[in-house]
C-alpha positions as CSV (number, residue, x, y, z in Angstrom):
1,X,188.8,99.6,111.0
2,X,189.8,100.2,107.4
3,X,192.3,102.9,106.7
4,X,190.9,106.0,105.0
5,X,192.6,106.6,101.6
6,X,192.0,109.9,99.8
7,X,191.6,109.4,96.1
8,X,191.3,112.7,94.2
9,X,189.7,111.1,91.2
10,X,186.9,109.5,93.2
11,X,186.4,112.7,95.2
12,X,186.1,114.8,92.0
13,X,183.7,112.3,90.6
14,X,181.5,112.5,93.6
15,X,181.7,116.3,93.6
16,X,180.5,116.5,90.0
17,X,177.9,113.7,90.2
18,X,174.8,115.8,90.9
19,X,175.7,118.5,88.3
20,X,173.9,118.6,85.0
21,X,176.8,119.4,82.6
22,X,174.5,121.2,80.1
23,X,172.8,123.3,82.8
24,X,176.1,124.0,84.5
25,X,177.8,124.9,81.2
26,X,175.1,127.4,80.3
27,X,175.2,128.9,83.8
28,X,179.0,129.2,83.6
29,X,178.8,131.2,80.3
30,X,176.1,133.5,81.7
31,X,178.2,134.2,84.8
32,X,181.3,134.8,82.7
33,X,179.3,137.3,80.6
34,X,178.1,138.9,83.8
35,X,181.6,139.3,85.1
36,X,182.8,140.8,81.8
37,X,180.0,143.4,81.9
38,X,180.6,144.2,85.6
39,X,184.3,144.7,84.9
40,X,183.3,147.4,82.5
41,X,180.4,149.0,84.2
42,X,181.6,148.9,87.9
43,X,185.1,147.4,88.3
44,X,185.2,148.5,91.9
45,X,182.5,145.9,92.7
46,X,184.3,142.9,91.3
47,X,185.7,141.8,94.7
48,X,182.2,141.6,96.2
49,X,181.0,140.0,93.0
50,X,183.4,137.1,93.3
51,X,182.5,136.6,96.9
52,X,178.8,136.5,96.0
53,X,179.6,134.2,93.1
54,X,181.5,131.8,95.4
55,X,178.6,131.7,98.0
56,X,176.0,131.2,95.2
57,X,177.9,128.3,93.7
58,X,178.4,126.6,97.0
59,X,174.7,126.9,97.8
60,X,173.9,125.5,94.3
61,X,176.3,122.6,94.9
62,X,174.9,121.7,98.3
63,X,171.2,121.9,97.1
64,X,172.1,119.8,94.0
65,X,173.2,117.0,96.3
66,X,169.9,116.8,98.2
67,X,167.2,114.6,96.7
68,X,163.8,116.3,96.0
69,X,162.2,114.3,98.8
70,X,164.5,116.0,101.3
71,X,163.8,119.4,99.7
72,X,160.1,118.8,100.1
73,X,160.5,118.5,103.9
74,X,161.8,122.1,104.0
75,X,158.8,123.5,102.1
76,X,156.5,124.3,105.1
77,X,159.3,125.5,107.5
78,X,160.9,127.7,104.9
79,X,157.6,129.2,103.9
80,X,156.6,129.9,107.6
81,X,160.1,131.3,108.3
82,X,159.8,133.6,105.3
83,X,156.4,134.9,106.4
84,X,157.7,135.5,109.9
85,X,160.7,137.5,108.5
86,X,158.3,139.5,106.3
87,X,156.3,140.4,109.3
88,X,159.6,141.3,111.0
89,X,160.4,143.6,108.1
90,X,157.0,145.3,108.4
91,X,157.6,145.9,112.1
92,X,161.3,146.4,112.5
93,X,162.8,146.7,109.0
94,X,165.3,149.3,107.9
95,X,163.9,152.1,105.7
96,X,165.9,153.0,102.6
97,X,164.7,155.2,99.7
98,X,161.2,155.3,101.1
99,X,160.9,151.5,101.3
100,X,161.1,149.0,104.2
101,X,162.7,145.9,102.7
102,X,165.7,144.9,104.8
103,X,165.9,143.3,108.2
104,X,168.9,143.7,110.4
105,X,169.5,140.5,112.3
106,X,172.7,141.7,114.1
107,X,175.6,140.3,112.1
108,X,174.0,141.0,108.7
109,X,171.1,142.6,106.8
110,X,168.8,140.3,104.8
111,X,166.0,140.8,102.3
112,X,163.4,138.2,103.2
113,X,161.3,138.9,100.1
114,X,164.1,137.2,98.0
115,X,163.6,134.0,100.0
116,X,160.0,133.9,99.0
117,X,160.9,133.6,95.3
118,X,161.9,130.0,96.2
119,X,159.8,129.4,99.3
120,X,156.4,130.1,97.6
121,X,156.8,127.7,94.6
122,X,158.3,125.1,97.0
123,X,155.4,125.4,99.4
124,X,152.8,125.3,96.6
125,X,154.4,122.3,94.9
126,X,154.4,120.5,98.3
127,X,150.8,121.5,98.9
128,X,149.6,120.1,95.5
129,X,151.7,116.9,96.0
130,X,149.9,116.4,99.3
131,X,146.5,116.9,97.7
132,X,147.2,115.3,94.4
133,X,144.4,112.8,94.7
134,X,141.7,115.3,95.2
135,X,141.8,118.9,94.0
136,X,138.5,120.6,94.8
137,X,137.5,124.2,95.0
138,X,138.8,124.6,98.6
139,X,142.2,123.3,97.6
140,X,142.5,125.9,94.9
141,X,141.3,128.6,97.3
142,X,143.9,127.5,99.9
143,X,146.6,127.6,97.2
144,X,145.6,131.2,96.3
145,X,145.8,132.2,100.0
146,X,149.3,130.6,100.3
147,X,150.3,132.8,97.4
148,X,148.6,136.0,98.1
149,X,149.7,136.4,101.8
150,X,153.4,136.9,101.1
151,X,152.7,138.9,97.9
152,X,150.6,141.3,100.0
153,X,153.3,141.7,102.6
154,X,156.0,142.3,99.9
155,X,153.9,144.8,98.0
156,X,153.3,146.7,101.3
157,X,157.0,147.4,101.7
158,X,156.6,148.6,98.9
159,X,158.5,146.4,96.5
160,X,156.4,146.0,93.4
161,X,159.1,144.2,91.3
162,X,159.7,141.4,93.8
163,X,155.9,141.1,94.5
164,X,155.3,140.6,90.8
165,X,158.0,137.9,90.6
166,X,156.8,136.0,93.7
167,X,153.2,136.2,92.4
168,X,154.3,134.9,89.0
169,X,156.3,132.0,90.6
170,X,153.2,131.0,92.5
171,X,150.9,131.4,89.5
172,X,153.1,129.1,87.4
173,X,152.8,126.4,90.0
174,X,149.0,126.8,90.2
175,X,148.7,126.8,86.4
176,X,151.0,123.7,86.0
177,X,149.0,121.9,88.7
178,X,146.0,121.9,86.3
179,X,143.9,125.0,87.1
180,X,140.9,124.8,84.7
181,X,141.0,127.2,81.7
182,X,137.6,128.6,82.5
183,X,138.9,129.7,85.9
184,X,142.0,131.2,84.2
185,X,139.9,133.2,81.8
186,X,137.5,134.3,84.5
187,X,140.5,135.5,86.7
188,X,142.0,137.3,83.7
189,X,138.8,139.2,82.9
190,X,138.3,140.0,86.6
191,X,141.8,141.4,86.8
192,X,141.2,143.6,83.7
193,X,138.0,144.9,85.2
194,X,139.7,145.7,88.5
195,X,142.6,147.7,87.0
196,X,141.0,151.1,88.1
197,X,140.8,149.8,91.6
198,X,144.4,148.5,91.5
199,X,145.5,151.9,90.1
200,X,144.1,153.6,93.2
201,X,146.2,151.4,95.5
202,X,149.5,152.1,93.7
203,X,152.0,154.6,95.2
204,X,152.6,157.9,93.4
205,X,156.0,156.8,92.2
206,X,154.6,153.6,90.8
207,X,151.9,155.5,88.9
208,X,154.6,157.8,87.6
209,X,156.6,154.9,86.3
210,X,153.7,153.6,84.3
211,X,152.9,157.1,82.9
212,X,156.6,157.7,82.0
213,X,156.5,154.5,80.0
214,X,153.9,156.2,77.8
215,X,155.6,159.5,77.6
216,X,159.1,159.7,79.2
217,X,159.8,163.0,77.5
218,X,157.2,164.7,79.8
219,X,159.9,164.7,82.5
220,X,163.2,164.0,80.8
221,X,165.4,165.0,83.7
222,X,163.3,163.4,86.4
223,X,161.0,160.4,86.2
224,X,161.6,159.7,82.6
225,X,165.4,159.9,82.8
226,X,165.9,156.2,83.4
227,X,163.9,155.1,80.4
228,X,165.4,157.7,78.0
229,X,169.0,157.0,78.9
230,X,168.6,153.2,78.8
231,X,166.9,153.3,75.4
232,X,169.6,155.5,74.1
233,X,172.2,153.0,75.3
234,X,170.4,150.1,73.8
235,X,170.0,151.8,70.4
236,X,173.5,153.3,70.2
237,X,175.2,149.9,70.2
238,X,174.1,149.1,66.6
239,X,174.8,145.7,65.2
240,X,178.3,145.1,66.6
241,X,178.4,147.5,69.6
242,X,181.1,150.0,70.6
243,X,183.4,147.5,72.1
244,X,184.0,146.4,75.7
245,X,184.6,149.4,78.0
246,X,183.6,151.9,75.3
247,X,180.0,152.5,76.3
248,X,179.6,156.2,76.6
249,X,176.2,156.1,78.4
250,X,177.6,153.9,81.1
251,X,181.1,155.4,81.5
252,X,179.9,159.1,81.4
253,X,177.4,158.1,84.1
254,X,174.3,159.0,82.1
255,X,173.0,155.4,82.7
256,X,171.6,155.0,86.2
257,X,172.0,151.6,88.1
258,X,174.2,150.4,85.3
259,X,175.6,147.5,87.3
260,X,172.2,146.2,88.6
261,X,168.8,146.7,86.9
262,X,170.1,148.4,83.7
263,X,173.2,146.2,83.0
264,X,171.4,144.9,79.9
265,X,171.7,148.4,78.5
266,X,175.5,148.3,79.1
267,X,175.8,145.0,77.2
268,X,173.6,146.4,74.4
269,X,175.8,149.4,74.0
270,X,179.1,147.6,74.2
271,X,178.3,144.4,72.3
272,X,175.4,145.5,70.1
273,X,172.6,143.5,68.6
274,X,174.8,140.4,68.1
275,X,175.7,140.4,71.8
276,X,172.0,140.6,72.7
277,X,171.2,137.8,70.4
278,X,173.9,135.6,72.0
279,X,172.5,136.5,75.5
280,X,169.0,135.6,74.4
281,X,170.2,132.3,73.0
282,X,171.8,131.5,76.4
283,X,168.5,132.2,78.1
284,X,166.5,130.2,75.6
285,X,168.8,127.2,76.0
286,X,168.7,127.5,79.8
287,X,164.9,127.7,79.9
288,X,164.6,124.8,77.4
289,X,166.9,122.7,79.6
290,X,164.8,123.5,82.6
291,X,161.6,122.5,80.9
292,X,163.1,119.2,79.8
293,X,164.1,118.5,83.4
294,X,160.5,119.3,84.5
295,X,159.0,117.0,81.8
296,X,161.1,114.1,83.0
297,X,160.6,114.7,86.7
298,X,159.4,111.6,88.6
299,X,156.8,113.2,90.9
300,X,154.2,115.9,90.8
301,X,156.2,117.9,93.3
302,X,159.3,117.8,91.2
303,X,157.5,118.7,88.0
304,X,155.7,121.7,89.5
305,X,158.8,122.9,91.2
306,X,161.1,122.5,88.2
307,X,158.5,124.1,85.8
308,X,157.9,127.1,88.0
309,X,161.5,127.8,88.7
310,X,162.3,127.6,85.0
311,X,159.5,129.9,84.0
312,X,160.3,132.4,86.7
313,X,163.8,132.7,85.2
314,X,162.1,133.5,81.9
315,X,160.0,136.1,83.7
316,X,163.1,137.7,85.2
317,X,164.7,138.1,81.8
318,X,161.6,139.2,80.0
319,X,160.6,141.9,82.5
320,X,164.2,143.2,82.8
321,X,164.8,143.4,79.1
322,X,161.4,144.9,78.5
323,X,161.8,147.7,81.1
324,X,165.4,148.5,79.9
325,X,164.2,148.6,76.3
326,X,161.3,150.9,77.2
327,X,158.4,148.6,76.5
328,X,157.6,147.8,80.2
329,X,157.5,150.0,83.3
330,X,160.6,150.2,85.5
331,X,159.9,147.9,88.4
332,X,163.3,147.0,89.7
333,X,163.7,143.5,88.4
334,X,167.3,142.3,87.9
335,X,168.6,140.5,84.8
336,X,169.0,136.9,86.0
337,X,172.6,135.8,86.7
338,X,173.9,139.0,85.1
339,X,172.8,141.9,87.3
340,X,175.1,142.6,90.3
341,X,173.6,141.6,93.6
342,X,174.4,138.9,96.1
343,X,170.9,138.0,97.4
344,X,169.4,137.6,93.9
345,X,172.4,135.6,92.6
346,X,172.3,133.2,95.5
347,X,168.5,132.8,95.1
348,X,168.8,132.1,91.4
349,X,171.7,129.6,91.9
350,X,169.7,127.9,94.6
351,X,166.9,127.4,91.9
352,X,169.5,126.0,89.5
353,X,170.7,123.6,92.3
354,X,167.1,122.4,92.7
355,X,166.8,121.8,89.0
356,X,170.1,119.7,89.1
357,X,168.7,117.8,92.1
358,X,165.5,117.0,90.1
359,X,167.6,116.1,87.0
360,X,169.7,113.6,89.1
361,X,166.5,111.9,90.4
362,X,164.6,112.0,87.0
363,X,162.3,109.3,85.8
364,X,164.0,106.7,83.6
365,X,163.9,107.4,79.9
């Protein structure tokens, strides 16, 4: 038997092998920016943030090591487990702030809807890979059912923000799989025609959020408070901002949820328009890198998965910045990699790990 010799250089080389330096560099800058904002907005949460960060990076690293073929094997079990957990939430979940979103499994509380942000595109990519040779009407209908079932369970909690993100993630896979444009147009027109029906199914607080978007001054101390205070913070930063730790809206506690959903407003106030432009550039580079990885992916499964995961990160950023700036309703969508929150951070880093895995196993140039 040969003697084991530990070589630090070889070990570090193997450790870094699956990591895309460009993708990891962009992620590192985003996470550094997030830590800087959190240290200003809610320094008491830094310890938990570093724990969440460590867990998320370990998950990313482990997933980046696995080849896409191995990830594909987990598609169906992860999807079914996610559905089972969502049913468990509906039956036994903890109620907080009028919503049933968390499931207590004894030693910890989990939010199964976050799992579906990865499980749904993974499942749909696996399904289209399996039926790549023949995509008929029944395959498209089956794909729609795979998507709509978890979305309905999440919307019932109610959690409109997460339901929108899961729905978007699935729609991206279906679109990238080649859904005919005439079907897309027909579905779009049908959705517009059904808006009155959709409105009737919304909860009262969800309707109020949409109405407050149109006229937040109608209830400035109640339903419109979030939008008014966040737009004040965004606008007050000016070109260069007030400086780190000097945001009055956040530090005088006018800005609600300043460390989670509205952390973009904190950055706008403290770093101004130039800070926002830098953040937008980071997101554009991250999304561009993800699309490049998708374009060079060797299989349909990898292309669909990489494309959908990249586009869902864009959706995260677009919806969050839109709602904080007062151009979209407040739906509780975090700013990717920047908002405080362990489950969302781990889920997003898991997605980056999948992109790294696909990049490592890309088609030859």
